[in-house]
Backbone as JSON, one array per atom type, in Angstrom:
{
  "sequence": "MTAAGLVDAKVSRSASVGLRFLTPAVLLSLAAVGWWWSARRASEMTTGAVPSMGMDGMAGDHVLTIGAFLVAWLAMMTAMMFPAILPVVKLYGRAAAAGRVAPLPFFVAGYITVWTSVGVPAYVAWRALMGPIGDGRPWAARLAGSVLVGAAVWQLTPLKSVCLRHCRSPISFFLRFGSAVTRPVGAVRMGVTHGLFCLGCCWALMAVLVAFGTMNLAWMAALAALILVEKSAPVGERVAQVAAVAFVGLGVALFVRPETLLTLT",
  "N": [[74.6, -73.42, -108.85], [76.35, -76.03, -108.16], [79.32, -78.09, -110.05], [79.17, -80.84, -108.75], [76.59, -81.01, -107.95], [75.3, -80.35, -110.21], [75.27, -82.66, -111.56], [74.5, -84.59, -109.55], [71.7, -83.95, -109.82], [71.24, -84.58, -112.09], [71.53, -87.03, -112.42], [69.23, -87.98, -110.31], [67.22, -86.86, -111.97], [67.72, -88.93, -113.83], [66.58, -91.38, -112.34], [64.21, -90.52, -111.95], [63.02, -91.26, -114.15], [63.7, -93.46, -115.48], [62.16, -95.06, -112.99], [59.81, -93.57, -113.79], [59.2, -94.88, -116.79], [60.72, -97.49, -117.11], [60.52, -99.41, -114.8], [58.06, -99.71, -114.9], [57.51, -100.79, -117.45], [59.18, -102.83, -117.06], [58.46, -104.78, -115.41], [55.34, -104.97, -116.53], [56.65, -106.26, -118.74], [57.43, -108.74, -117.66], [54.93, -109.52, -117.2], [52.99, -109.83, -119.11], [55.08, -112.58, -120.76], [54.85, -114.26, -118.95], [52.04, -114.1, -119.34], [52.2, -115.33, -122.24], [53.58, -117.73, -121.64], [52.11, -119.3, -119.99], [50.27, -119.41, -121.69], [50.89, -121.32, -123.78], [51.44, -123.21, -122.21], [49.22, -124.18, -121.63], [48.02, -124.83, -124.4], [49.73, -126.59, -124.7], [48.93, -128.8, -123.27], [46.18, -128.99, -123.55], [46.43, -130.32, -126.15], [47.92, -132.55, -125.77], [50.63, -131.87, -127.06], [54.16, -133.15, -126.95], [55.67, -131.78, -124.1], [58.15, -129.42, -123.74], [61.2, -127.28, -123.13], [61.81, -127.5, -120.45], [60.06, -128.4, -119.37], [58.68, -130.89, -118.75], [56.68, -133.56, -118.94], [55.15, -136.72, -117.59], [55.04, -139.84, -119.73], [52.25, -140.2, -121.72], [49.83, -139.35, -120.19], [50.93, -136.73, -119.49], [51.35, -135.4, -117.0], [52.67, -133.16, -114.83], [55.96, -132.48, -113.21], [57.04, -131.86, -109.91], [58.86, -129.3, -110.33], [58.6, -128.86, -112.52], [56.02, -127.91, -112.84], [55.97, -126.0, -110.69], [57.6, -123.97, -112.08], [55.61, -123.31, -114.15], [53.5, -122.48, -112.34], [54.57, -120.24, -111.44], [54.86, -118.55, -113.45], [51.91, -118.13, -114.53], [51.47, -116.8, -111.63], [53.32, -114.46, -112.31], [52.44, -113.24, -114.21], [49.29, -112.76, -113.65], [49.62, -111.09, -111.25], [52.16, -109.4, -111.28], [51.26, -107.08, -112.86], [49.14, -105.98, -110.59], [51.1, -104.88, -108.74], [52.14, -103.32, -109.58], [52.22, -100.03, -108.26], [53.29, -100.56, -105.64], [55.36, -101.4, -105.73], [56.96, -99.11, -107.77], [56.87, -97.55, -105.7], [58.9, -98.7, -103.46], [60.8, -98.61, -105.38], [61.67, -95.61, -105.82], [62.11, -95.0, -103.33], [64.16, -96.48, -103.48], [65.7, -95.64, -105.66], [66.57, -93.4, -104.31], [68.59, -94.1, -102.55], [67.79, -94.96, -99.85], [66.71, -97.2, -99.1], [67.51, -101.11, -100.21], [68.67, -102.67, -102.82], [65.96, -102.8, -105.58], [65.58, -105.5, -106.98], [65.82, -107.41, -104.54], [63.53, -107.07, -102.84], [61.32, -107.82, -104.68], [62.5, -110.24, -105.27], [61.9, -111.62, -102.34], [58.67, -111.48, -102.37], [58.33, -112.54, -104.55], [59.18, -115.52, -103.32], [57.3, -115.76, -102.0], [55.1, -116.61, -103.33], [55.81, -118.66, -104.85], [56.37, -120.91, -103.23], [53.76, -121.46, -102.58], [53.02, -122.48, -104.39], [53.63, -125.45, -104.0], [51.54, -126.56, -102.33], [49.75, -125.92, -104.34], [49.98, -127.87, -106.59], [49.65, -130.72, -105.67], [47.26, -130.29, -104.8], [46.18, -129.71, -107.86], [47.38, -132.57, -109.09], [45.22, -134.15, -108.08], [43.35, -133.51, -108.7], [42.81, -132.86, -111.91], [42.27, -134.95, -113.04], [39.54, -135.88, -112.59], [38.28, -133.23, -112.85], [38.58, -132.91, -115.87], [37.11, -134.96, -116.52], [34.76, -134.07, -116.02], [33.16, -134.68, -113.3], [30.79, -135.56, -110.94], [31.58, -134.31, -108.24], [33.68, -133.46, -108.48], [32.59, -131.25, -109.68], [30.83, -130.63, -107.5], [32.64, -129.55, -105.52], [34.13, -127.46, -106.55], [32.0, -125.5, -106.52], [32.32, -125.22, -104.05], [34.74, -124.37, -103.17], [34.07, -121.85, -104.58], [31.63, -120.64, -102.92], [33.14, -120.79, -100.33], [35.47, -118.71, -100.97], [33.74, -116.85, -101.54], [32.9, -115.89, -99.13], [35.7, -115.5, -97.52], [36.13, -113.35, -98.89], [34.55, -111.52, -97.73], [35.17, -111.44, -94.91], [36.65, -109.29, -92.51], [39.58, -109.76, -92.38], [40.52, -110.24, -95.11], [39.8, -107.51, -95.68], [41.74, -105.96, -94.3], [43.96, -107.29, -95.07], [43.56, -106.13, -98.17], [43.36, -103.53, -97.37], [46.02, -103.05, -96.99], [47.39, -103.45, -99.12], [46.31, -101.76, -100.82], [47.37, -99.57, -99.99], [50.24, -99.22, -99.2], [51.9, -97.39, -97.61], [52.35, -96.71, -94.97], [53.16, -99.48, -93.58], [55.7, -99.96, -95.18], [56.85, -97.73, -93.9], [57.26, -98.99, -91.29], [59.39, -100.76, -91.44], [61.81, -99.31, -91.37], [65.36, -98.66, -90.55], [65.88, -101.58, -91.47], [65.22, -101.93, -93.71], [67.45, -100.99, -95.35], [69.05, -103.1, -95.5], [70.34, -106.08, -98.23], [68.85, -108.49, -97.01], [67.18, -107.36, -94.93], [65.2, -106.05, -96.87], [64.31, -108.19, -98.14], [62.88, -109.54, -96.49], [61.03, -107.98, -96.08], [59.7, -107.84, -98.52], [58.97, -110.51, -98.48], [56.99, -110.31, -96.52], [54.71, -108.17, -97.52], [54.24, -109.86, -99.76], [52.85, -112.03, -98.05], [50.64, -110.59, -97.33], [49.55, -109.88, -99.62], [49.06, -112.62, -100.48], [47.17, -112.82, -98.42], [44.68, -111.53, -99.87], [44.28, -113.32, -101.56], [44.66, -115.5, -101.76], [42.22, -116.9, -101.77], [40.79, -117.0, -104.18], [43.03, -117.78, -105.69], [42.84, -120.07, -104.97], [40.0, -121.27, -106.48], [40.97, -120.95, -108.88], [42.49, -123.1, -109.03], [40.66, -125.2, -108.39], [39.06, -125.14, -110.69], [40.98, -126.23, -112.63], [43.46, -125.01, -113.0], [45.03, -124.33, -115.31], [43.53, -123.08, -117.07], [42.97, -121.03, -118.98], [41.1, -118.42, -119.07], [39.72, -118.35, -116.75], [41.92, -117.68, -115.65], [42.66, -114.99, -116.51], [40.19, -113.61, -116.06], [40.18, -113.74, -113.29], [42.42, -112.41, -112.56], [42.37, -109.59, -113.71], [39.98, -109.4, -111.88], [41.65, -109.19, -109.27], [43.18, -106.7, -109.86], [41.66, -104.64, -110.45], [40.3, -104.92, -107.62], [42.63, -103.95, -106.46], [43.46, -101.68, -107.52], [41.9, -99.84, -108.56], [39.16, -96.98, -107.53], [37.17, -97.91, -106.53], [37.48, -100.88, -105.6], [37.25, -102.53, -103.48], [34.38, -102.07, -103.27], [33.74, -103.69, -105.2], [35.59, -106.45, -104.69], [33.29, -107.05, -103.15], [31.0, -107.22, -104.79], [32.11, -109.42, -106.1], [32.03, -111.47, -104.68], [29.29, -111.91, -104.43], [28.9, -113.27, -106.8], [30.35, -115.43, -106.98], [29.1, -116.8, -105.03], [26.62, -116.91, -106.29], [27.34, -118.68, -108.65], [28.48, -120.24, -107.85], [26.33, -122.08, -106.23], [24.7, -122.54, -108.69], [26.83, -124.65, -109.31], [25.64, -126.58, -107.41], [23.9, -127.69, -107.99], [23.37, -128.35, -110.76], [25.65, -129.95, -111.63], [27.08, -130.84, -113.83], [27.61, -128.22, -115.71], [29.98, -127.74, -115.02], [32.11, -128.87, -116.7], [31.12, -126.92, -118.8], [32.35, -124.74, -118.02], [34.88, -124.71, -117.66]],
  "CA": [[74.7, -74.9, -108.64], [78.24, -76.18, -108.26], [79.19, -78.99, -110.86], [78.66, -81.89, -108.02], [75.12, -80.84, -107.86], [74.27, -80.44, -111.26], [75.18, -84.37, -111.62], [73.64, -85.41, -108.48], [70.52, -83.66, -110.51], [71.15, -85.48, -113.73], [71.39, -88.74, -111.64], [68.14, -87.85, -109.87], [66.24, -87.16, -112.84], [67.71, -90.19, -114.49], [66.0, -92.23, -111.55], [63.29, -90.82, -112.23], [62.63, -91.44, -115.74], [64.03, -94.97, -115.07], [60.76, -95.47, -112.37], [58.43, -93.25, -114.07], [59.11, -95.68, -117.58], [61.66, -98.63, -117.14], [60.06, -100.09, -114.1], [56.54, -100.61, -115.48], [58.32, -101.69, -118.58], [60.31, -104.36, -117.09], [57.17, -105.52, -114.72], [54.69, -105.61, -117.47], [56.99, -107.44, -119.98], [57.37, -110.15, -117.39], [53.7, -109.93, -116.92], [53.3, -110.88, -120.63], [55.49, -113.37, -120.61], [53.9, -115.12, -117.85], [50.98, -114.74, -120.24], [52.53, -116.11, -123.37], [54.1, -118.89, -120.87], [50.69, -119.88, -119.48], [48.95, -120.0, -122.74], [51.33, -122.11, -124.29], [51.68, -124.57, -121.58], [47.8, -124.52, -121.56], [47.96, -125.75, -125.41], [50.18, -128.11, -125.09], [47.7, -129.76, -121.73], [44.92, -129.43, -124.1], [46.36, -131.09, -127.48], [48.71, -133.26, -126.29], [51.96, -131.75, -127.17], [55.24, -132.95, -125.81], [56.51, -130.51, -123.07], [59.58, -129.18, -124.13], [62.36, -126.42, -122.6], [62.19, -128.55, -119.41], [58.46, -128.78, -118.73], [58.68, -132.34, -118.59], [55.64, -134.43, -118.71], [54.95, -138.38, -117.56], [54.24, -139.97, -120.53], [50.82, -141.0, -121.98], [48.95, -138.03, -119.05], [51.47, -135.07, -119.58], [51.18, -134.83, -115.56], [54.29, -132.43, -114.76], [56.86, -133.03, -112.14], [56.46, -130.78, -108.94], [59.5, -128.77, -110.62], [57.99, -128.56, -114.2], [54.61, -127.64, -112.4], [56.24, -124.67, -109.97], [57.82, -123.13, -113.27], [54.48, -122.99, -114.65], [53.32, -121.25, -111.54], [55.65, -118.78, -110.95], [54.58, -117.91, -115.11], [51.02, -117.64, -113.83], [51.51, -115.58, -110.84], [53.65, -113.0, -112.79], [51.11, -112.91, -115.51], [48.18, -112.37, -113.29], [49.83, -110.61, -110.12], [52.69, -108.2, -111.12], [50.32, -105.69, -112.92], [48.51, -105.38, -109.82], [51.66, -104.34, -107.66], [52.91, -102.16, -109.8], [52.28, -98.99, -107.83], [53.85, -100.83, -104.96], [57.38, -101.76, -106.6], [57.25, -98.01, -107.73], [57.05, -96.81, -104.48], [59.71, -99.09, -103.23], [61.97, -98.12, -106.44], [61.5, -94.55, -105.54], [63.05, -95.12, -102.21], [65.62, -97.97, -103.81], [66.78, -94.57, -106.04], [66.95, -92.18, -103.06], [69.51, -94.92, -101.75], [67.35, -95.54, -98.33], [66.59, -98.92, -99.42], [68.56, -102.02, -100.55], [68.08, -102.57, -104.46], [64.44, -102.91, -105.9], [65.04, -106.8, -107.32], [65.59, -108.09, -103.39], [62.21, -106.76, -102.63], [60.19, -108.66, -105.92], [62.48, -111.78, -104.48], [61.35, -111.48, -101.36], [57.55, -111.53, -102.67], [58.49, -114.43, -105.48], [59.13, -116.13, -102.54], [55.93, -116.17, -100.82], [53.58, -117.12, -104.11], [56.7, -119.99, -105.38], [56.01, -121.3, -102.31], [52.25, -121.81, -102.85], [52.69, -123.68, -105.59], [53.44, -126.83, -103.52], [49.74, -127.53, -102.28], [48.53, -126.38, -105.57], [50.49, -128.93, -107.12], [49.11, -131.59, -104.55], [45.39, -130.32, -105.35], [45.8, -129.76, -109.57], [47.77, -133.23, -109.58], [44.43, -134.78, -107.3], [41.78, -132.76, -109.17], [42.91, -132.67, -112.9], [41.38, -135.8, -113.93], [37.95, -135.43, -112.6], [37.81, -132.18, -113.76], [38.54, -132.82, -117.33], [36.05, -135.59, -116.86], [33.54, -133.51, -115.55], [32.57, -135.83, -112.52], [29.82, -134.59, -109.95], [31.95, -134.7, -106.99], [34.49, -132.49, -108.59], [31.69, -129.93, -109.38], [30.72, -129.95, -106.27], [34.07, -129.21, -104.42], [34.41, -126.25, -107.2], [31.08, -124.88, -105.38], [32.13, -124.98, -102.37], [35.41, -123.28, -103.1], [33.81, -120.75, -104.41], [31.09, -119.99, -101.84], [34.47, -120.42, -99.63], [36.07, -117.56, -101.56], [32.92, -115.49, -101.22], [32.7, -115.79, -97.35], [36.0, -114.68, -97.51], [35.89, -111.69, -99.69], [33.94, -110.67, -97.14], [35.81, -111.16, -93.88], [37.82, -108.59, -91.78], [41.05, -109.79, -92.38], [40.13, -109.7, -96.08], [39.59, -105.89, -95.52], [42.57, -105.63, -93.62], [45.08, -107.48, -96.39], [43.42, -105.54, -99.16], [43.69, -102.01, -97.54], [47.01, -102.34, -97.04], [47.61, -103.56, -100.67], [46.1, -100.56, -102.04], [47.96, -98.12, -99.54], [51.12, -99.81, -98.14], [53.01, -96.87, -97.03], [52.65, -96.94, -93.7], [53.6, -100.45, -93.48], [56.89, -99.45, -95.52], [57.63, -97.24, -92.48], [57.66, -99.67, -90.2], [60.46, -101.63, -91.41], [62.52, -98.51, -90.89], [66.53, -98.76, -91.42], [66.34, -102.78, -91.51], [64.95, -102.14, -95.65], [68.64, -100.86, -96.25], [70.39, -104.18, -95.59], [69.41, -106.96, -98.51], [68.14, -109.25, -96.05], [65.54, -106.65, -94.7], [64.2, -106.13, -98.21], [63.77, -109.65, -98.76], [62.48, -109.85, -95.67], [59.43, -106.8, -96.27], [59.28, -108.44, -99.56], [58.13, -111.63, -97.97], [55.96, -109.93, -95.12], [53.91, -107.8, -98.57], [53.86, -110.78, -100.02], [51.91, -112.7, -97.46], [49.55, -109.96, -96.82], [49.25, -110.16, -101.06], [48.51, -114.08, -100.4], [45.86, -112.77, -98.02], [43.77, -110.9, -99.91], [44.1, -113.44, -103.32], [44.51, -117.15, -101.77], [40.72, -118.11, -102.27], [41.14, -116.7, -105.84], [43.85, -118.78, -106.33], [42.17, -122.14, -105.02], [38.75, -120.92, -107.13], [41.55, -120.9, -110.15], [42.66, -124.35, -109.0], [39.13, -126.31, -108.87], [38.46, -125.12, -112.29], [41.99, -126.31, -113.32], [44.6, -124.07, -113.04], [45.61, -123.78, -116.41], [42.38, -122.61, -117.51], [43.58, -118.9, -119.03], [39.46, -118.02, -119.28], [39.72, -118.31, -115.38], [43.11, -116.5, -115.4], [42.33, -113.89, -116.83], [38.63, -113.48, -115.31], [40.77, -113.39, -111.66], [43.65, -111.18, -112.52], [41.33, -108.9, -113.6], [39.44, -109.09, -110.33], [42.7, -108.89, -108.53], [43.73, -105.64, -110.44], [40.38, -104.0, -110.08], [40.33, -104.45, -106.24], [43.73, -103.11, -105.88], [44.25, -100.2, -107.88], [40.44, -98.72, -108.6], [38.73, -96.44, -106.38], [35.82, -98.68, -106.18], [38.36, -101.95, -105.84], [36.27, -103.06, -101.87], [33.14, -102.61, -103.25], [34.41, -104.74, -106.68], [35.61, -107.51, -104.31], [32.07, -107.6, -102.42], [30.22, -107.57, -105.86], [32.32, -110.98, -106.95], [31.61, -112.66, -103.56], [27.66, -112.32, -104.71], [28.6, -113.75, -108.34], [30.36, -116.49, -106.48], [27.92, -117.72, -104.23], [25.31, -117.83, -107.27], [27.98, -119.65, -109.41], [28.76, -121.71, -106.9], [25.26, -122.74, -106.08], [24.84, -123.22, -109.54], [27.4, -125.87, -109.7], [25.78, -127.64, -106.46], [22.39, -127.92, -108.34], [23.26, -128.79, -111.92], [27.28, -130.28, -111.68], [27.33, -130.95, -115.35], [27.89, -127.06, -115.66], [31.93, -127.94, -114.14], [32.2, -128.83, -118.13], [30.94, -125.63, -119.81], [33.03, -123.77, -117.29], [36.29, -125.28, -117.93]],
  "C": [[76.02, -75.48, -109.26], [77.69, -77.87, -109.44], [78.48, -80.63, -110.51], [77.09, -81.79, -107.8], [74.62, -80.83, -109.45], [74.33, -82.51, -111.4], [74.3, -85.0, -110.96], [71.71, -84.79, -109.08], [70.43, -84.11, -111.76], [70.56, -86.76, -113.16], [69.84, -88.67, -111.01], [67.03, -87.97, -111.32], [66.36, -88.28, -113.81], [66.71, -91.4, -113.59], [64.74, -92.12, -111.55], [62.67, -91.39, -113.12], [62.68, -92.21, -115.85], [62.33, -95.79, -114.23], [59.5, -95.19, -113.07], [58.01, -94.74, -115.58], [59.46, -96.92, -117.59], [60.79, -99.84, -116.44], [58.92, -100.6, -114.42], [57.01, -101.48, -116.72], [58.44, -103.21, -118.3], [58.66, -105.26, -116.41], [55.93, -105.82, -115.64], [54.61, -106.46, -118.61], [57.14, -108.66, -119.08], [56.26, -110.39, -117.39], [53.01, -111.17, -118.38], [54.04, -111.94, -121.13], [55.14, -114.54, -120.09], [52.69, -115.49, -118.58], [51.09, -115.78, -121.45], [52.67, -117.46, -122.74], [53.03, -119.94, -120.39], [49.94, -120.46, -120.25], [49.6, -121.36, -123.53], [51.19, -123.43, -123.63], [50.18, -124.9, -121.51], [47.63, -125.37, -122.92], [48.53, -126.91, -125.32], [49.44, -129.3, -123.73], [46.57, -130.11, -123.06], [45.46, -130.27, -125.64], [46.95, -132.16, -127.19], [49.83, -133.19, -126.72], [52.94, -132.48, -126.44], [55.45, -131.78, -125.23], [57.94, -130.55, -123.75], [60.38, -127.87, -122.91], [61.58, -126.75, -120.87], [60.96, -128.69, -118.38], [57.99, -130.25, -119.2], [57.26, -133.17, -118.09], [55.92, -135.94, -118.31], [54.18, -138.77, -118.99], [52.96, -140.81, -120.92], [49.86, -139.53, -121.23], [49.27, -136.98, -119.21], [51.23, -135.0, -118.5], [53.05, -133.92, -115.47], [54.85, -132.72, -113.6], [56.63, -131.75, -111.57], [57.38, -129.51, -109.88], [58.98, -128.38, -111.76], [56.91, -127.5, -113.43], [55.11, -125.79, -111.35], [56.8, -123.62, -111.06], [56.36, -122.38, -113.93], [53.46, -121.77, -113.4], [53.53, -120.05, -111.72], [55.14, -118.11, -112.15], [53.05, -117.44, -114.78], [50.99, -116.36, -113.18], [52.47, -114.4, -111.15], [52.64, -112.64, -113.57], [50.19, -112.09, -114.46], [48.54, -110.94, -111.75], [50.07, -109.49, -110.33], [52.03, -106.83, -111.78], [49.61, -105.23, -111.39], [49.13, -104.71, -108.67], [52.55, -103.46, -108.02], [52.91, -100.53, -109.07], [53.33, -99.51, -106.69], [55.7, -101.26, -105.21], [57.33, -100.2, -106.9], [57.73, -97.79, -106.36], [58.46, -97.43, -103.54], [61.22, -99.04, -104.28], [62.04, -96.84, -106.31], [62.71, -94.21, -104.17], [64.19, -95.7, -102.48], [66.65, -96.61, -104.22], [67.4, -93.57, -105.32], [68.26, -92.94, -102.33], [69.13, -95.22, -100.16], [66.9, -96.88, -98.12], [67.89, -99.91, -100.21], [67.85, -102.2, -101.95], [66.79, -103.01, -104.29], [64.7, -104.53, -105.57], [64.79, -107.84, -105.76], [64.15, -108.12, -102.95], [61.24, -107.86, -103.55], [60.95, -109.82, -105.65], [61.83, -111.77, -103.78], [59.32, -112.22, -101.8], [57.38, -112.7, -103.43], [58.27, -115.26, -104.87], [57.95, -117.17, -102.0], [54.92, -117.12, -101.69], [54.69, -118.46, -104.78], [55.96, -120.85, -104.52], [54.25, -122.17, -102.05], [52.17, -122.27, -103.29], [52.96, -125.02, -105.2], [52.43, -127.03, -103.51], [49.17, -127.07, -103.33], [48.62, -127.37, -106.08], [49.94, -130.01, -106.6], [47.81, -131.47, -105.58], [45.42, -130.61, -107.02], [46.07, -131.75, -109.89], [46.19, -134.11, -109.11], [43.35, -134.58, -108.1], [41.78, -132.63, -111.11], [42.29, -133.59, -113.69], [39.98, -135.64, -113.62], [37.5, -134.26, -113.19], [37.29, -132.26, -115.19], [36.95, -133.9, -117.43], [34.82, -135.2, -116.21], [32.77, -134.12, -114.38], [31.93, -134.6, -110.97], [30.2, -133.91, -108.86], [32.94, -133.07, -107.04], [33.86, -131.4, -108.5], [31.04, -129.22, -108.66], [31.56, -129.24, -105.37], [34.65, -127.96, -105.24], [33.25, -125.65, -106.86], [31.19, -124.42, -104.08], [33.22, -124.55, -102.27], [35.06, -122.14, -103.58], [32.72, -119.91, -103.68], [32.37, -119.64, -101.08], [35.33, -118.92, -100.03], [34.84, -116.41, -101.26], [32.63, -114.96, -99.67], [34.0, -114.93, -97.36], [36.77, -113.53, -98.03], [35.23, -110.88, -98.82], [34.27, -110.34, -95.7], [36.55, -109.73, -93.51], [39.06, -108.61, -92.42], [41.32, -109.84, -94.24], [40.33, -108.38, -96.22], [41.01, -105.58, -95.26], [43.7, -105.9, -94.9], [44.58, -106.42, -97.7], [44.04, -103.66, -99.11], [45.02, -101.16, -97.34], [47.76, -102.64, -98.65], [47.46, -102.3, -101.47], [46.49, -99.42, -101.13], [49.07, -98.57, -98.4], [52.29, -98.84, -97.49], [53.38, -96.84, -95.72], [53.5, -98.67, -93.19], [55.18, -100.93, -94.2], [57.73, -98.83, -94.13], [58.25, -97.81, -91.46], [58.63, -100.8, -90.31], [61.99, -100.57, -91.34], [64.06, -98.45, -91.48], [66.96, -100.22, -91.46], [66.6, -102.55, -93.0], [66.42, -102.03, -96.37], [69.79, -101.64, -96.01], [69.04, -105.21, -96.54], [68.3, -107.9, -97.52], [67.13, -108.36, -95.65], [65.1, -106.19, -95.71], [63.53, -107.25, -98.48], [62.83, -109.83, -98.09], [60.76, -108.91, -95.68], [59.16, -107.48, -97.49], [58.6, -109.25, -99.29], [57.17, -111.33, -97.65], [54.68, -108.85, -96.87], [53.22, -109.02, -99.4], [53.01, -111.97, -99.42], [50.6, -111.64, -96.97], [48.37, -110.15, -98.87], [48.51, -111.38, -100.89], [47.27, -113.77, -99.4], [44.16, -112.24, -98.78], [43.76, -112.01, -101.51], [44.05, -115.05, -103.06], [42.92, -117.76, -101.86], [40.82, -118.06, -103.33], [42.24, -117.8, -106.55], [43.51, -120.35, -106.16], [40.72, -122.16, -105.61], [40.06, -121.71, -108.75], [42.36, -122.74, -110.17], [41.93, -125.76, -108.73], [38.47, -126.18, -110.0], [39.78, -125.58, -113.21], [43.26, -125.97, -113.96], [45.4, -123.72, -113.97], [44.67, -123.05, -117.24], [42.33, -120.85, -117.53], [42.06, -118.36, -119.36], [39.5, -117.35, -117.84], [40.76, -117.6, -115.22], [42.95, -115.66, -115.7], [40.96, -112.98, -116.25], [39.36, -112.97, -113.84], [41.94, -112.63, -111.79], [42.98, -109.98, -113.22], [40.51, -108.31, -112.41], [40.31, -108.39, -109.08], [42.81, -107.61, -109.04], [43.03, -104.57, -109.97], [40.46, -103.51, -108.51], [41.5, -103.43, -105.99], [44.12, -102.16, -105.86], [42.74, -99.35, -107.8], [39.79, -98.55, -107.28], [37.73, -97.34, -105.74], [36.62, -100.2, -105.77], [37.35, -102.74, -104.38], [35.42, -103.49, -102.49], [33.17, -103.63, -104.69], [34.37, -106.07, -105.95], [34.13, -107.99, -103.29], [30.98, -107.67, -103.37], [30.54, -109.17, -106.16], [31.94, -111.82, -106.03], [29.85, -112.82, -104.12], [28.01, -113.06, -106.22], [28.98, -114.87, -107.53], [29.54, -117.39, -106.19], [27.26, -118.16, -105.54], [26.03, -118.63, -108.37], [28.31, -121.17, -108.63], [27.31, -122.67, -106.24], [24.71, -123.62, -107.48], [24.91, -124.61, -109.69], [27.0, -127.1, -108.76], [24.33, -128.29, -107.22], [22.54, -128.3, -109.71], [25.08, -128.72, -112.16], [27.6, -130.12, -112.95], [27.73, -129.53, -115.91], [29.52, -126.89, -115.89], [32.08, -127.89, -116.17], [31.95, -127.84, -118.99], [31.74, -124.77, -119.01], [34.42, -123.76, -117.17], [36.66, -125.83, -119.11]]
}
């Protein structure tokens, strides 16, 4: 083998090692930071601590500005979504290491853009619901029950199945973009498109999170685990169906006994 060939082989092995260890480590570290930030934000909301580091609340009721909420929302999405998208990121990363596509950060930026934009309607809903949820008002409980039933219906729709199958096996989707992904703008567009499929899988679950208070760590953990299993486990699609049954049962319970909301939040 020539010297140039040896160098290329070493570079290839280094890229392989980076993909195998560094990429998962970075994504999982970002997810860990997201969990830490979300836990910190939830603690401040519960104890009434004065927000800091740019998380400026309004005096007295600790309501976040939209900018501060989007920071918190992005932290939550990082915590909940990054472990589930690890296989997709590794797949793209292998192509990036071989020089067939634009660098990985462009793809991830497109994905993050989708979930950050979803934070705008989430903020509007959070502002409207934070007081009623905290007070355990019956109409807020029944609204949460309706959201659960709606999420259950979505879990069983063909469109959810299409989005979930894409997230579980995205290779054909990657091939459809062809040479466009060699340019940064194409990589961002691919990230946005993949983010939209991911949104198709998970938007109803995010609606459930908002309906139960957004900063509720228990619901975050439960829904993050569901998303991870749906997208990664061999029985993911079956788990999505089982979750639908559980959502219906819990939704009916909130209609019959609205006071259950205080227990669940």
